MIGU-551961 format. One record per residue (C-alpha): residue in three letters; x negated, y, z. Coordinates in steps of 0.25 Angstrom, whole numbers. Example, Ala and Ser with C-alpha at 12.3 -4.5 7.8 and 13.67 -1.06 7.14 Angstrom:
BEGIN
  rest     px     py     pz
   ALA    -49    -18     31
   SER    -55     -4     29
This chain:
BEGIN
  rest     px     py     pz
   MET   -451    544    597
   LYS   -448    530    594
   PRO   -433    526    594
   THR   -428    518    605
   LYS   -420    508    597
   ILE   -426    503    584
   ILE   -420    492    575
   LEU   -432    487    566
   VAL   -425    482    553
   ALA   -436    473    544
   HIS   -434    476    529
   ASP   -438    469    517
   PHE   -428    476    508
   SER   -421    462    506
   VAL   -404    461    508
   ALA   -406    455    521
   SER   -415    466    526
   ARG   -405    476    520
   ASN   -394    470    528
   ALA   -402    469    541
   LEU   -405    484    540
   GLU   -390    486    538
   LEU   -386    478    550
   ALA   -398    484    558
   THR   -392    498    556
   MET   -378    493    560
   ILE   -385    489    574
   ALA   -393    502    574
   GLN   -381    510    574
   GLN   -374    502    585
   THR   -387    503    594
   ASN   -392    517    591
   SER   -406    511    584
   THR   -414    516    574
   ILE   -417    507    563
   TYR   -432    505    558
   VAL   -432    498    545
   TYR   -446    490    542
   HIS   -452    484    529
   VAL   -465    477    527
   VAL   -471    477    514
   SER   -479    464    513
   ALA   -490    462    502
   PRO   -488    452    492
   VAL   -486    438    498
   MET   -497    431    488
   LEU   -507    442    490
   GLU   -506    439    506
   MET   -507    424    504
   GLU   -518    425    494
   GLY   -526    435    503
   ALA   -527    445    493
   SER   -534    458    495
   ALA   -527    470    500
   SER   -531    478    486
   VAL   -522    469    478
   TYR   -510    474    485
   SER   -506    488    490
   PRO   -494    489    499
   GLU   -492    504    497
   GLU   -482    505    486
   ASP   -475    495    491
   ILE   -474    501    506
   LYS   -470    513    498
   ALA   -459    507    490
   ALA   -454    500    501
   GLY   -452    512    509
   ALA   -446    520    499
   LEU   -435    507    497
   LEU   -433    506    512
   ARG   -431    521    514
   ARG   -420    521    503
   GLY   -412    509    510
   VAL   -414    517    523
   THR   -409    530    517
   TYR   -397    523    511
   LEU   -394    515    525
   ARG   -395    529    533
   LYS   -384    536    523
   ARG   -376    523    526
   VAL   -378    522    541
   ARG   -378    534    549
   GLY   -384    537    564
   VAL   -395    526    562
   ASN   -410    530    562
   ILE   -418    522    552
   ALA   -432    521    551
   LEU   -441    512    541
   SER   -455    510    538
   VAL   -462    500    529
   ASP   -476    493    531
   TYR   -485    483    524
   GLY   -489    470    530
   PHE   -485    456    534
   LEU   -470    455    537
   ILE   -469    450    551
   PRO   -481    455    558
   ASN   -476    469    553
   ILE   -463    468    558
   ALA   -467    462    570
   LYS   -477    474    572
   LYS   -465    485    568
   VAL   -457    478    579
   GLU   -467    480    591
   GLU   -470    494    585
   ILE   -455    500    585
   GLU   -450    490    595
   PRO   -436    488    590
   TRP   -425    483    598
   LEU   -420    476    586
   THR   -426    470    573
   VAL   -418    467    562
   VAL   -421    458    549
   GLY   -414    452    538
   VAL   -417    437    535
   LYS   -415    432    521
   LYS   -416    418    515
   ARG   -430    415    508
   THR   -433    403    498
   GLY   -444    396    492
   LEU   -458    402    492
   ASP   -452    416    498
   LYS   -448    408    510
   VAL   -462    402    512
   VAL   -469    415    510
   PHE   -460    424    518
   GLY   -455    414    528
   ASP   -444    417    540
   VAL   -448    433    542
   CYS   -436    433    553
   ALA   -441    419    561
   ASN   -455    423    560
   LEU   -451    437    566
   VAL   -446    428    579
   GLY   -456    430    590
   LYS   -464    441    583
   ILE   -457    453    586
   LYS   -451    457    599
   SER   -436    464    595
   PRO   -425    456    594
   MET   -423    452    578
   LEU   -410    453    571
   VAL   -410    444    558
   ILE   -400    447    549
   PRO   -395    436    538
   LEU   -394    439    523
   ASN   -382    446    519
   TYR   -378    448    534
   LYS   -372    463    531
   LYS   -362    465    543
   LEU   -366    467    558
   LYS   -358    459    567
   LEU   -360    457    581
   GLY   -347    451    587
   LYS   -352    436    589
   TRP   -366    433    595
   VAL   -373    420    597
   TYR   -386    419    605
   ALA   -394    408    605
   TRP   -396    405    620
   ASP   -407    395    623
   GLY   -404    393    638
   LYS   -418    397    642
   THR   -415    410    650
   SER   -403    416    656
   ASP   -409    430    653
   VAL   -400    438    643
   ASP   -409    452    642
   TYR   -415    448    629
   LEU   -401    449    624
   GLY   -400    463    624
   VAL   -402    466    610
   ILE   -389    458    608
   LYS   -382    469    617
   GLU   -390    481    610
   ILE   -384    477    598
   LEU   -370    474    603
   GLY   -369    486    611
   ARG   -354    485    616
   LYS   -349    478    605
   PRO   -341    467    608
   ALA   -347    452    605
   THR   -347    438    608
   ILE   -362    434    611
   THR   -362    418    613
   ALA   -374    412    619
   LEU   -376    399    612
   ASN   -385    388    619
   ILE   -390    375    612
   THR   -393    366    625
   HIS   -397    351    628
   TYR   -393    350    642
   ASP   -402    361    647
   GLU   -401    362    661
   ASP   -409    376    662
   THR   -400    382    651
   ASP   -388    378    660
   LYS   -395    385    672
   LYS   -396    398    664
   ILE   -382    398    658
   ASN   -373    406    668
   ALA   -385    417    670
   PHE   -385    418    655
   LYS   -370    420    653
   ASN   -370    430    664
   GLY   -382    438    658
   MET   -374    438    644
   LYS   -362    443    650
   LYS   -369    454    658
   LEU   -377    459    645
   PHE   -367    458    636
   THR   -356    466    644
   HIS   -348    471    631
   GLN   -348    457    624
   THR   -343    443    626
   THR   -354    432    629
   ASP   -353    417    629
   LEU   -363    405    630
   LYS   -361    393    621
   GLN   -369    379    624
   VAL   -371    369    613
   GLN   -377    355    617
   GLY   -387    350    606
   LEU   -403    347    604
   ASP   -404    355    591
   LYS   -404    368    596
   ILE   -405    374    582
   GLY   -395    366    576
   GLU   -385    367    586
   PHE   -386    382    586
   GLU   -385    383    571
   LYS   -372    375    572
   VAL   -365    382    584
   LEU   -370    396    576
   ARG   -363    392    563
   GLN   -350    389    572
   MET   -350    402    579
   GLU   -354    412    567
   PRO   -360    423    576
   ASN   -362    437    571
   MET   -375    437    578
   VAL   -384    426    583
   ALA   -396    429    593
   VAL   -408    421    597
   TYR   -418    424    608
   ALA   -433    420    604
   HIS   -439    415    616
   HIS   -455    415    617
   TYR   -457    401    623
   ASN   -468    390    621
   LEU   -472    387    607
   TRP   -462    376    604
   GLN   -450    385    609
   SER   -456    396    601
   VAL   -455    388    588
   PHE   -441    383    592
   HIS   -436    397    594
   LYS   -442    402    580
   ARG   -436    390    573
   PHE   -424    392    579
   SER   -423    407    575
   ARG   -427    403    561
   GLN   -417    393    561
   LEU   -406    404    565
   PHE   -411    413    553
   LYS   -408    402    544
   PHE   -395    398    548
   THR   -388    410    555
   LYS   -378    418    546
   SER   -379    428    558
   PRO   -389    439    561
   LEU   -399    433    571
   LEU   -405    440    583
   VAL   -418    435    587
   ILE   -422    440    601
   ASN   -437    440    603
   GLU   -443    438    617
């Protein structure tokens, strides 16, 4: 029988992925979840780009080696962290479609990935995996910055766009926190938006009802440059966690939200929770 609560961790053997797995395991302990570690073996990039025949490259040996390496890491983690069920699998193919397919298959309540800085050709070829996953997977995605090693949950900032007073989609934050005390501040960058003003009271009341064991607050900042102003306030507040809701709006709004999430990946020093609609 499939476990009712799964945390999927996308792993590529980098330091960022190892840190992400460590923090995901801590969350699994708190939420009684199963960890599912997932690795995708990709064909050599230049072969893919040149359209080389499948006979040039056979993935079996790489899949076997990756599986053995992953099992050693999981065995070590099981010894350090008691009481957490950890499963793993290795597939072959294109990274983003495979992760999206695995999310659809096992239906995790949370997907965790580690983000690392890439430069030069490496950045051009691989792109921003985390940003490209926005809108392609249904589960909330927790992005762990490079070298972030300790799970801190006491101070959250949620990027509220003022479009809705509904708070049900923030249930994933409640799931992570449980009964732990924390302060959750909804940050809204606005420019005389009457529609947002009409929703403030209902939104604040909804936050209080949802987070009964935590403290909630709402902070509004006037500004035309939503991304720039959000970044500025975020640097001042220095939260432990940042959350953003990736709505599916029209084409322009979808582009804005992807760009907004991409910018957050770049400048936030805290883990970023992207809640996909």
